[in-house]
Backbone as ProteinMPNN parsed JSONL, in Angstrom:
{"seq_chain_A": "MKFKLIKTLFNNDFPYSRAGFTVFEMLTAGTIFTIALVVVTGSFVQSLRTERRADNIKIVQEDALFVMEVISREIRVAEIQNRTGDPDCPDDQPALVLCIIHPVNGDIVYSISNNQIHRNVNGKDTILSSDNIEFTKLEFYHSGLEAGDGLQPRITILATVKSVGPNETVEIKVQTTVSQRLLQS", "coords_chain_A": {"N_chain_A": [[0.38, -79.76, -17.389], [0.183, -77.034, -16.839], [-1.423, -76.145, -19.132], [-3.652, -77.719, -18.694], [-5.002, -76.35, -16.576], [-5.803, -74.02, -17.999], [-7.422, -75.065, -19.834], [-9.465, -75.986, -18.233], [-10.688, -73.623, -17.069], [-11.723, -72.509, -19.432], [-13.603, -74.234, -19.896], [-16.803, -75.375, -20.21], [-17.777, -76.725, -17.928], [-16.752, -75.694, -15.708], [-17.391, -73.904, -12.621], [-17.936, -71.212, -12.499], [-17.246, -69.925, -14.865], [-18.359, -68.401, -16.834], [-19.626, -66.601, -15.626], [-20.567, -63.222, -14.422], [-20.265, -60.246, -12.497], [-22.194, -60.085, -9.619], [-25.274, -58.664, -8.521], [-25.263, -57.524, -6.037], [-22.449, -57.138, -5.79], [-21.937, -55.332, -7.652], [-23.594, -53.147, -6.812], [-22.318, -52.734, -4.344], [-19.637, -51.768, -5.275], [-20.499, -49.656, -6.775], [-21.474, -47.893, -5.014], [-19.406, -47.338, -3.299], [-17.722, -45.992, -5.193], [-19.303, -43.809, -5.587], [-19.349, -42.514, -3.174], [-16.756, -42.069, -2.888], [-16.439, -40.288, -4.926], [-17.953, -38.137, -4.165], [-16.557, -37.272, -1.846], [-14.067, -36.454, -2.89], [-14.872, -34.338, -4.579], [-16.251, -32.692, -2.772], [-13.974, -32.055, -1.268], [-12.501, -30.457, -3.143], [-14.163, -28.4, -3.666], [-14.389, -27.123, -1.34], [-11.538, -26.439, -1.021], [-11.372, -24.436, -2.888], [-13.05, -22.461, -2.044], [-11.515, -21.723, 0.308], [-9.471, -20.742, -0.938], [-10.357, -18.523, -2.174], [-11.252, -17.058, 0.155], [-8.903, -16.466, 1.318], [-7.867, -14.918, -0.6], [-9.482, -12.648, -0.605], [-8.932, -11.872, 2.17], [-6.287, -11.08, 1.908], [-6.454, -9.031, -0.071], [-7.894, -6.994, 1.587], [-6.266, -6.594, 3.649], [-4.05, -5.475, 2.377], [-4.993, -3.254, 1.074], [-6.086, -1.816, 3.339], [-3.703, -1.434, 4.86], [-2.215, 0.089, 3.111], [-3.77, 2.699, 3.339], [-3.52, 3.165, 6.028], [-0.466, 3.557, 6.223], [-0.254, 5.85, 4.724], [-1.566, 7.758, 5.976], [0.062, 7.759, 8.488], [2.407, 8.114, 7.646], [2.354, 10.962, 7.258], [1.399, 11.934, 9.767], [3.728, 11.584, 11.284], [5.565, 13.743, 10.462], [4.033, 16.001, 10.941], [2.08, 18.457, 12.608], [-0.267, 17.796, 15.253], [-3.593, 18.79, 15.405], [-5.928, 18.384, 16.954], [-7.662, 19.932, 19.396], [-9.135, 21.103, 22.587], [-12.046, 23.005, 22.222], [-11.89, 23.438, 19.507], [-14.276, 23.265, 17.013], [-14.249, 21.94, 14.542], [-12.112, 20.009, 14.722], [-12.363, 18.352, 17.118], [-11.444, 17.489, 20.641], [-12.143, 14.794, 21.358], [-12.161, 11.699, 22.853], [-12.665, 8.354, 21.73], [-11.407, 10.279, 18.884], [-13.221, 11.008, 15.896], [-12.352, 12.365, 13.765], [-9.448, 13.569, 12.419], [-7.03, 16.093, 12.704], [-4.214, 17.712, 11.234], [-1.396, 19.805, 10.607], [0.619, 19.7, 8.163], [4.121, 20.039, 7.134], [4.541, 20.73, 4.532], [2.321, 20.094, 2.858], [0.137, 21.533, 4.428], [-3.058, 22.226, 5.956], [-4.387, 19.316, 6.91], [-7.147, 17.077, 6.922], [-8.287, 14.139, 8.149], [-11.036, 11.633, 7.879], [-13.873, 9.489, 8.335], [-16.445, 8.616, 5.91], [-19.35, 7.365, 4.434], [-18.374, 4.807, 4.615], [-15.673, 5.167, 3.617], [-12.292, 6.448, 3.577], [-11.508, 9.779, 4.03], [-9.374, 12.227, 2.762], [-8.716, 15.429, 3.242], [-7.25, 18.083, 1.906], [-6.499, 21.359, 2.546], [-9.075, 22.186, 1.966], [-9.683, 20.477, -0.382], [-10.995, 17.469, -1.085], [-10.137, 14.035, -1.061], [-10.3, 10.677, -1.753], [-9.116, 7.983, 0.149], [-9.3, 5.418, 0.416], [-9.801, 2.084, -1.397], [-12.091, 0.857, -3.799], [-12.619, -2.038, -3.056], [-12.913, -2.251, -0.624], [-14.3, -1.575, 2.746], [-14.481, 0.809, 5.223], [-15.637, 0.445, 8.163], [-15.326, 1.502, 10.818], [-13.413, 3.885, 12.261], [-11.15, 5.403, 14.274], [-9.343, 7.723, 16.459], [-6.91, 7.822, 18.664], [-5.348, 10.06, 20.993], [-2.481, 11.246, 22.561], [-0.327, 13.323, 24.758], [-0.737, 15.693, 23.653], [-0.917, 18.265, 24.844], [0.742, 21.257, 25.625], [3.768, 21.202, 27.309], [3.719, 19.049, 28.733], [5.608, 17.281, 28.45], [5.446, 14.923, 27.344], [5.702, 12.971, 24.332], [4.035, 13.498, 21.437], [1.426, 11.468, 20.46], [-0.392, 9.113, 18.215], [-3.01, 6.799, 18.153], [-4.235, 4.838, 15.939], [-7.291, 3.128, 15.113], [-8.867, 0.795, 13.148], [-11.809, -0.849, 11.53], [-12.072, -3.009, 8.945], [-13.598, -4.141, 6.05], [-14.108, -6.62, 3.428], [-15.512, -5.841, 0.08], [-18.118, -7.293, -2.045], [-19.278, -9.743, -4.043], [-18.378, -12.417, -3.046], [-17.4, -14.257, -0.097], [-17.397, -12.309, 2.654], [-14.901, -10.706, 4.386], [-13.781, -9.453, 7.427], [-11.531, -7.482, 8.996], [-9.655, -6.326, 11.821], [-7.688, -3.294, 12.315], [-4.765, -1.795, 13.822], [-2.573, 0.917, 14.78], [-0.033, 2.58, 16.182], [1.315, 5.94, 16.133], [4.129, 8.027, 16.542], [5.022, 11.471, 16.695], [7.784, 13.178, 15.321], [9.06, 15.065, 16.67], [8.717, 16.968, 19.767], [6.158, 18.745, 20.984], [5.962, 22.123, 21.761]], "CA_chain_A": [[-0.226, -78.938, -16.147], [-0.245, -75.596, -17.189], [-2.474, -76.179, -20.013], [-4.907, -78.393, -18.208], [-5.786, -75.451, -16.032], [-6.616, -73.184, -18.982], [-8.594, -75.718, -20.552], [-10.58, -76.035, -17.281], [-11.157, -72.24, -17.125], [-12.759, -72.07, -20.51], [-14.525, -75.281, -20.287], [-18.353, -74.997, -19.586], [-18.1, -77.487, -16.654], [-16.12, -75.147, -14.497], [-18.736, -73.555, -12.095], [-18.013, -69.712, -12.628], [-16.394, -69.568, -16.093], [-18.692, -67.263, -17.637], [-20.522, -65.602, -14.697], [-20.069, -61.736, -14.281], [-20.519, -59.872, -11.052], [-23.443, -60.305, -8.998], [-26.021, -57.511, -8.398], [-24.591, -57.047, -4.763], [-21.015, -56.653, -5.978], [-22.166, -54.069, -8.65], [-24.012, -52.109, -5.842], [-21.251, -52.089, -3.511], [-18.704, -50.97, -6.114], [-21.137, -48.177, -7.167], [-21.867, -46.969, -3.823], [-17.862, -46.989, -2.983], [-17.201, -45.063, -6.265], [-19.814, -42.708, -5.281], [-18.744, -41.958, -2.029], [-15.334, -41.49, -3.132], [-16.516, -39.183, -5.744], [-18.517, -37.196, -3.241], [-15.404, -36.812, -0.894], [-13.144, -35.415, -3.54], [-15.674, -33.102, -4.965], [-16.281, -31.753, -1.604], [-12.628, -31.198, -0.931], [-12.143, -29.455, -4.357], [-15.087, -26.972, -3.614], [-13.711, -26.531, -0.071], [-10.213, -25.753, -1.362], [-11.803, -23.128, -3.817], [-13.757, -21.481, -1.069], [-10.67, -21.295, 1.268], [-8.586, -19.811, -1.712], [-11.168, -17.167, -2.414], [-11.279, -16.227, 1.284], [-7.534, -16.117, 1.582], [-7.804, -13.84, -1.545], [-10.373, -11.604, 0.117], [-8.153, -11.432, 3.242], [-4.982, -10.328, 1.155], [-6.993, -7.843, -0.505], [-8.347, -6.113, 2.654], [-4.887, -6.279, 4.328], [-3.163, -4.425, 1.447], [-5.753, -1.935, 0.889], [-6.035, -1.276, 4.777], [-2.461, -1.151, 5.415], [-1.895, 1.338, 2.511], [-4.332, 3.851, 3.823], [-2.813, 3.4, 7.316], [0.628, 4.113, 6.006], [-0.304, 7.256, 4.22], [-1.877, 8.6, 7.37], [0.938, 7.552, 9.437], [3.863, 9.197, 7.286], [1.91, 12.487, 7.41], [1.296, 12.365, 11.249], [5.202, 11.737, 11.919], [6.194, 15.019, 10.242], [2.888, 17.139, 11.016], [1.619, 18.963, 14.034], [-1.424, 17.371, 15.493], [-4.342, 20.049, 15.679], [-7.139, 18.214, 17.834], [-7.512, 20.3, 20.582], [-10.372, 21.526, 23.12], [-12.541, 24.228, 21.772], [-12.101, 23.43, 18.078], [-15.437, 22.408, 16.618], [-13.971, 21.154, 13.516], [-11.125, 19.054, 15.315], [-12.544, 17.956, 18.553], [-10.591, 16.721, 21.414], [-12.985, 13.823, 21.842], [-11.455, 10.405, 22.719], [-11.789, 8.53, 20.663], [-11.718, 11.271, 18.063], [-13.692, 10.466, 14.649], [-11.672, 13.313, 12.88], [-8.001, 13.919, 12.676], [-6.655, 17.381, 11.921], [-2.826, 17.837, 11.415], [-0.755, 20.644, 9.991], [1.639, 19.479, 7.472], [4.826, 21.294, 6.933], [4.56, 21.057, 3.083], [0.922, 20.101, 2.514], [-0.761, 22.407, 5.047], [-3.972, 21.759, 6.769], [-4.997, 17.882, 6.489], [-8.425, 16.473, 7.891], [-8.687, 12.743, 8.021], [-12.353, 11.495, 8.662], [-14.415, 8.396, 7.564], [-17.814, 8.971, 5.447], [-19.849, 6.487, 3.465], [-17.362, 3.684, 4.548], [-14.542, 5.382, 2.873], [-11.38, 7.313, 4.368], [-11.397, 10.866, 3.261], [-8.413, 12.971, 3.114], [-9.089, 16.939, 2.964], [-6.104, 19.028, 2.149], [-6.676, 22.823, 2.224], [-10.254, 22.199, 1.206], [-9.637, 19.655, -1.51], [-11.259, 16.363, -0.664], [-9.697, 12.924, -1.826], [-10.846, 9.409, -1.052], [-7.852, 7.182, 0.293], [-9.51, 3.833, 0.49], [-10.14, 1.581, -2.544], [-13.616, 0.447, -3.926], [-12.533, -3.312, -2.594], [-12.98, -2.586, 0.946], [-15.2, -0.531, 3.464], [-14.169, 1.199, 6.657], [-16.839, 0.464, 9.076], [-14.763, 2.005, 11.971], [-12.17, 4.65, 12.09], [-10.871, 6.148, 15.501], [-8.286, 8.24, 16.597], [-6.748, 8.204, 20.044], [-4.062, 11.015, 21.172], [-1.67, 11.636, 23.877], [0.991, 14.213, 24.604], [-0.943, 17.027, 22.707], [-0.95, 19.277, 25.7], [2.097, 22.098, 25.705], [4.527, 21.476, 28.568], [3.406, 17.835, 29.505], [6.793, 16.506, 28.582], [5.149, 13.808, 26.364], [5.838, 12.874, 22.927], [2.802, 13.417, 20.782], [1.211, 10.238, 19.518], [-1.862, 8.907, 17.635], [-3.54, 5.388, 17.98], [-5.412, 4.59, 14.828], [-8.014, 1.937, 15.18], [-9.901, 0.78, 12.101], [-12.242, -2.074, 11.277], [-12.25, -2.962, 7.556], [-14.248, -5.504, 5.495], [-14.042, -6.674, 1.887], [-16.814, -5.569, -0.512], [-18.262, -8.027, -3.321], [-20.32, -11.156, -3.814], [-17.593, -13.52, -2.229], [-17.291, -14.246, 1.304], [-16.92, -11.057, 3.163], [-13.779, -10.581, 5.477], [-13.506, -8.269, 8.325], [-10.284, -7.36, 9.978], [-9.172, -4.989, 12.633], [-6.133, -2.785, 12.142], [-4.269, -0.881, 14.848], [-1.201, 1.407, 14.8], [0.288, 3.892, 16.964], [2.329, 6.692, 15.455], [4.373, 9.086, 17.102], [5.632, 12.627, 16.056], [9.33, 13.315, 15.458], [9.49, 16.309, 17.37], [8.056, 17.311, 20.897], [5.395, 19.994, 20.77], [6.192, 23.092, 22.979]], "C_chain_A": [[-0.856, -77.718, -16.267], [-1.439, -75.459, -18.138], [-4.004, -76.889, -19.717], [-5.812, -77.191, -17.43], [-6.466, -74.256, -16.841], [-7.732, -73.75, -19.547], [-9.636, -75.636, -19.558], [-11.268, -74.736, -16.91], [-12.096, -72.033, -18.09], [-13.641, -73.179, -20.834], [-15.988, -75.092, -19.495], [-18.636, -75.761, -18.246], [-17.61, -76.779, -15.406], [-17.384, -74.062, -14.077], [-18.896, -71.892, -12.439], [-17.245, -69.289, -13.935], [-16.944, -68.618, -16.845], [-19.794, -66.384, -16.847], [-19.947, -64.257, -14.621], [-19.976, -61.458, -12.816], [-21.897, -59.856, -10.614], [-24.038, -58.939, -8.796], [-25.415, -56.845, -7.063], [-23.33, -56.432, -4.997], [-21.199, -55.367, -6.794], [-22.59, -52.837, -7.81], [-23.112, -51.456, -5.097], [-20.156, -51.317, -4.097], [-19.24, -49.606, -6.454], [-21.192, -47.209, -6.229], [-20.269, -46.483, -3.136], [-17.432, -45.85, -3.88], [-17.988, -43.658, -5.98], [-19.545, -41.967, -4.222], [-17.452, -41.435, -2.185], [-15.18, -40.206, -3.921], [-17.127, -37.827, -5.119], [-17.432, -36.377, -2.427], [-14.547, -35.841, -1.726], [-13.647, -34.251, -4.269], [-15.589, -32.029, -3.82], [-15.003, -31.093, -1.168], [-12.363, -30.262, -2.009], [-12.797, -28.237, -4.051], [-14.651, -26.444, -2.215], [-12.452, -25.726, -0.201], [-10.592, -24.436, -2.149], [-12.156, -22.214, -2.936], [-12.486, -20.876, -0.265], [-9.754, -20.191, 0.532], [-9.261, -18.494, -1.717], [-11.069, -16.349, -0.933], [-9.926, -15.68, 1.632], [-7.116, -15.083, 0.509], [-8.245, -12.448, -1.084], [-9.256, -10.954, 1.296], [-6.754, -10.606, 2.897], [-5.269, -8.951, 0.739], [-7.236, -6.491, 0.531], [-7.078, -5.702, 3.406], [-4.177, -5.228, 3.56], [-3.824, -3.25, 1.455], [-5.823, -0.983, 2.383], [-4.76, -0.481, 5.176], [-1.93, 0.048, 4.495], [-2.481, 2.52, 2.978], [-3.661, 4.193, 5.252], [-1.286, 3.933, 7.185], [0.724, 5.44, 5.576], [-0.507, 8.026, 5.347], [-0.683, 8.608, 8.244], [2.23, 8.23, 9.081], [3.353, 10.498, 7.422], [1.962, 12.943, 8.902], [2.808, 12.461, 11.962], [5.72, 12.992, 11.731], [5.1, 16.2, 10.577], [2.901, 17.592, 12.452], [0.2, 18.622, 14.164], [-2.293, 18.644, 16.03], [-5.56, 19.688, 16.641], [-6.894, 18.756, 19.117], [-8.962, 21.007, 21.23], [-10.836, 22.811, 22.598], [-12.775, 24.424, 20.295], [-13.07, 22.646, 17.707], [-15.135, 21.54, 15.445], [-12.887, 19.94, 13.81], [-11.319, 19.064, 16.695], [-11.568, 17.155, 19.475], [-11.169, 15.467, 22.083], [-11.899, 12.632, 21.917], [-12.603, 9.189, 22.817], [-12.39, 9.683, 19.534], [-12.078, 10.48, 16.547], [-12.974, 11.2, 13.522], [-10.249, 13.399, 13.251], [-7.549, 15.128, 11.992], [-5.189, 17.558, 12.311], [-2.502, 19.117, 10.452], [0.429, 20.235, 9.515], [2.627, 20.223, 6.879], [5.043, 21.515, 5.277], [3.064, 20.946, 2.551], [0.019, 21.038, 3.028], [-1.706, 21.816, 5.788], [-4.437, 20.381, 5.979], [-5.974, 17.403, 7.348], [-8.446, 15.118, 7.345], [-10.198, 12.248, 8.66], [-12.796, 10.294, 7.627], [-15.884, 9.013, 7.023], [-17.986, 7.995, 4.406], [-18.823, 5.272, 3.439], [-16.066, 3.882, 3.903], [-13.704, 6.486, 3.534], [-11.267, 8.56, 3.533], [-10.224, 11.62, 3.758], [-8.528, 14.45, 2.474], [-7.781, 17.578, 3.126], [-6.371, 20.278, 1.57], [-8.147, 22.706, 1.422], [-10.545, 21.361, 0.109], [-9.818, 18.021, -0.964], [-10.685, 15.189, -1.759], [-10.206, 11.852, -0.982], [-9.457, 8.56, -1.223], [-8.126, 5.562, -0.173], [-10.111, 3.436, -1.065], [-11.654, 1.018, -2.755], [-13.624, -1.121, -3.357], [-13.089, -3.306, -1.285], [-13.819, -1.224, 1.488], [-14.61, -0.541, 4.816], [-15.342, 1.435, 7.469], [-16.673, 1.162, 10.469], [-13.582, 2.552, 11.708], [-12.133, 5.518, 13.197], [-9.534, 6.49, 15.752], [-8.037, 8.413, 18.048], [-5.503, 8.893, 20.236], [-3.745, 11.057, 22.353], [-0.671, 12.615, 23.638], [0.656, 15.357, 23.766], [-0.861, 18.332, 23.803], [0.503, 20.05, 25.825], [2.702, 21.83, 27.144], [4.324, 20.216, 29.144], [4.621, 16.996, 29.375], [6.612, 15.226, 27.763], [5.049, 13.955, 25.016], [4.453, 12.579, 22.245], [2.496, 12.285, 20.006], [-0.208, 9.961, 19.242], [-1.899, 7.379, 17.526], [-4.563, 5.504, 17.04], [-5.882, 3.155, 15.005], [-8.907, 1.945, 13.975], [-10.435, -0.87, 11.96], [-12.709, -2.078, 9.707], [-12.817, -4.047, 7.021], [-14.183, -5.325, 4.021], [-15.58, -6.484, 1.268], [-16.902, -6.664, -1.707], [-19.289, -9.082, -2.916], [-19.742, -12.233, -3.201], [-17.88, -13.23, -0.866], [-16.798, -12.927, 1.732], [-15.831, -11.391, 4.388], [-13.725, -9.316, 5.952], [-12.392, -8.492, 9.084], [-10.302, -6.171, 10.917], [-7.871, -4.536, 12.522], [-5.903, -1.878, 13.3], [-2.864, -0.465, 14.725], [-1.182, 2.549, 15.703], [1.527, 4.458, 16.451], [2.736, 7.939, 16.429], [5.088, 10.246, 16.23], [7.09, 12.41, 16.3], [9.542, 14.281, 16.501], [8.51, 16.424, 18.594], [7.214, 18.687, 20.55], [5.547, 20.879, 21.972], [5.048, 23.807, 23.466]], "O_chain_A": [[-1.996, -77.374, -15.953], [-2.356, -74.68, -17.879], [-5.085, -76.693, -20.273], [-7.026, -77.066, -17.591], [-7.46, -73.646, -16.446], [-8.8, -73.172, -19.751], [-10.734, -75.229, -19.94], [-12.408, -74.792, -16.449], [-13.169, -71.486, -17.834], [-14.349, -73.175, -21.841], [-16.12, -74.707, -18.333], [-19.604, -75.465, -17.545], [-17.935, -77.127, -14.27], [-18.142, -73.522, -14.882], [-20.022, -71.428, -12.619], [-16.63, -68.223, -13.914], [-16.205, -67.93, -17.551], [-20.631, -65.648, -17.369], [-18.728, -64.191, -14.774], [-19.649, -62.327, -12.008], [-22.748, -59.561, -11.453], [-23.248, -58.002, -8.91], [-25.108, -55.653, -7.087], [-23.064, -55.333, -4.509], [-20.528, -54.38, -6.493], [-22.108, -51.719, -7.991], [-22.932, -50.242, -5.003], [-19.738, -50.306, -3.532], [-18.553, -48.586, -6.424], [-21.029, -46.002, -6.409], [-20.091, -45.404, -2.57], [-16.855, -44.865, -3.419], [-17.431, -42.568, -6.112], [-19.502, -40.742, -4.335], [-17.1, -40.398, -1.623], [-14.313, -39.339, -3.807], [-16.842, -36.692, -5.502], [-17.396, -35.15, -2.342], [-14.326, -34.678, -1.39], [-12.928, -33.29, -4.543], [-15.074, -30.911, -3.855], [-14.897, -29.924, -0.797], [-11.952, -29.157, -1.656], [-12.219, -27.152, -4.118], [-14.595, -25.222, -2.074], [-12.265, -24.629, 0.325], [-9.968, -23.406, -1.891], [-11.606, -21.114, -2.989], [-12.389, -19.652, -0.167], [-9.361, -19.136, 1.029], [-8.716, -17.478, -1.284], [-10.834, -15.141, -0.906], [-9.799, -14.579, 2.168], [-6.094, -14.421, 0.692], [-7.598, -11.403, -1.148], [-8.847, -9.793, 1.284], [-6.301, -9.673, 3.56], [-4.615, -7.951, 1.033], [-6.877, -5.331, 0.327], [-6.901, -4.531, 3.74], [-3.76, -4.203, 4.098], [-3.256, -2.226, 1.835], [-5.652, 0.232, 2.47], [-4.686, 0.658, 5.637], [-1.265, 0.937, 5.026], [-1.719, 3.484, 3.059], [-3.322, 5.338, 5.553], [-0.898, 4.728, 8.04], [1.64, 6.168, 5.958], [0.293, 8.897, 5.688], [-0.472, 9.697, 8.779], [2.988, 8.778, 9.881], [4.223, 11.278, 7.808], [2.426, 14.024, 9.268], [3.071, 13.182, 12.924], [6.335, 13.495, 12.671], [5.477, 17.361, 10.419], [3.647, 17.131, 13.316], [-0.585, 19.057, 13.322], [-1.858, 19.403, 16.897], [-6.193, 20.63, 17.118], [-6.093, 18.248, 19.901], [-9.82, 21.416, 20.448], [-10.014, 23.725, 22.527], [-13.555, 25.249, 19.817], [-12.99, 21.437, 17.922], [-15.719, 20.461, 15.336], [-12.897, 18.961, 13.065], [-10.571, 19.692, 17.444], [-10.944, 16.203, 19.006], [-10.778, 15.101, 23.191], [-10.92, 12.601, 21.171], [-13.329, 9.074, 23.805], [-13.59, 9.906, 19.371], [-11.391, 9.557, 16.109], [-12.978, 10.702, 12.396], [-9.932, 13.289, 14.435], [-7.666, 15.212, 10.77], [-4.867, 17.567, 13.499], [-3.319, 19.418, 9.582], [1.394, 20.324, 10.275], [2.257, 21.093, 6.091], [5.705, 22.47, 4.872], [2.69, 21.821, 1.771], [-0.879, 21.445, 2.29], [-1.337, 20.804, 6.382], [-4.764, 20.318, 4.794], [-5.689, 17.295, 8.541], [-8.614, 14.95, 6.137], [-10.461, 12.481, 9.839], [-12.331, 10.106, 6.502], [-16.43, 9.87, 7.718], [-17.101, 7.722, 3.595], [-18.468, 4.791, 2.363], [-15.364, 2.908, 3.633], [-14.31, 7.43, 4.039], [-10.94, 8.426, 2.354], [-10.005, 11.709, 4.966], [-8.43, 14.59, 1.255], [-7.218, 17.658, 4.218], [-6.482, 20.426, 0.353], [-8.242, 23.159, 0.281], [-11.659, 21.474, -0.4], [-8.856, 17.423, -0.483], [-10.739, 15.323, -2.981], [-10.499, 11.976, 0.207], [-8.825, 8.425, -2.27], [-7.436, 4.793, -0.843], [-10.724, 4.229, -1.78], [-12.322, 0.767, -1.752], [-14.77, -1.53, -3.173], [-13.698, -4.284, -0.85], [-13.962, -0.162, 0.882], [-14.296, -1.547, 5.451], [-15.959, 2.5, 7.458], [-17.643, 1.391, 11.192], [-12.724, 1.963, 11.051], [-12.981, 6.41, 13.236], [-8.609, 5.768, 15.381], [-8.835, 9.083, 18.702], [-4.517, 8.402, 19.686], [-4.577, 10.927, 23.251], [-0.177, 12.791, 22.524], [1.543, 15.99, 23.193], [-0.722, 19.444, 23.295], [1.444, 19.328, 26.155], [2.083, 22.266, 28.114], [4.806, 20.167, 30.276], [4.731, 16.025, 30.123], [7.59, 14.517, 27.526], [4.432, 14.884, 24.493], [3.832, 11.543, 22.48], [3.14, 12.035, 18.987], [-1.118, 10.466, 19.9], [-1.025, 6.743, 16.937], [-5.604, 6.134, 17.226], [-5.131, 2.181, 15.047], [-9.63, 2.914, 13.738], [-9.744, -1.861, 12.193], [-13.561, -1.299, 9.278], [-12.508, -5.095, 7.587], [-14.194, -4.241, 3.438], [-16.605, -6.877, 1.826], [-15.868, -6.935, -2.318], [-19.912, -9.24, -1.865], [-20.513, -13.087, -2.762], [-18.463, -12.22, -0.469], [-15.807, -12.453, 1.177], [-16.025, -12.29, 5.206], [-13.647, -8.286, 5.282], [-12.229, -9.51, 9.756], [-10.963, -5.157, 10.692], [-6.935, -5.33, 12.624], [-6.849, -1.217, 13.728], [-1.986, -1.315, 14.58], [-2.12, 3.313, 15.929], [2.571, 3.823, 16.304], [1.918, 8.68, 16.973], [5.663, 9.966, 15.178], [7.575, 11.701, 17.183], [10.482, 14.02, 17.253], [7.402, 15.927, 18.396], [7.713, 19.58, 19.865], [5.291, 20.447, 23.096], [5.162, 24.58, 24.417]]}, "name": "protein", "num_of_chains": 1, "seq": "MKFKLIKTLFNNDFPYSRAGFTVFEMLTAGTIFTIALVVVTGSFVQSLRTERRADNIKIVQEDALFVMEVISREIRVAEIQNRTGDPDCPDDQPALVLCIIHPVNGDIVYSISNNQIHRNVNGKDTILSSDNIEFTKLEFYHSGLEAGDGLQPRITILATVKSVGPNETVEIKVQTTVSQRLLQS"}
């Protein structure tokens, strides 16, 4: 019986023994394969874009946090000089320039120019921010600077930072508040 079925399959009398796929079956299989290929390729391309965006976010965060940490460390031990009547260090709210007197480094001025953060120490200007990012906004809000107000001097720093390059640009906002270690008298 087993051999009879095999003989029947290879016999020319069996209706579909030598027939292949029909045109409709081939078109259906080709269409399904094409759709699956497009979905897989699209998912791969999207995952590459997502990875590139995540890398940009990481770069922006690392570089922005480095700049904020440098400024914060010096504010903690310095005396803030933004006072009314000083044209170089105005008492504006928000201040676009921060002037401090550091116990070791002397007069330090932080400002933004050409989308970069500048640190001017006793007349010598250096750029804190890297070439990977641009600071589009840098503002300093201060409180407790008046002598005898009983408040601890503190500075709130607001910054908007974006990535630079041909890839997808990423923009983040960073904020930190730093207080001095000592009360100003």
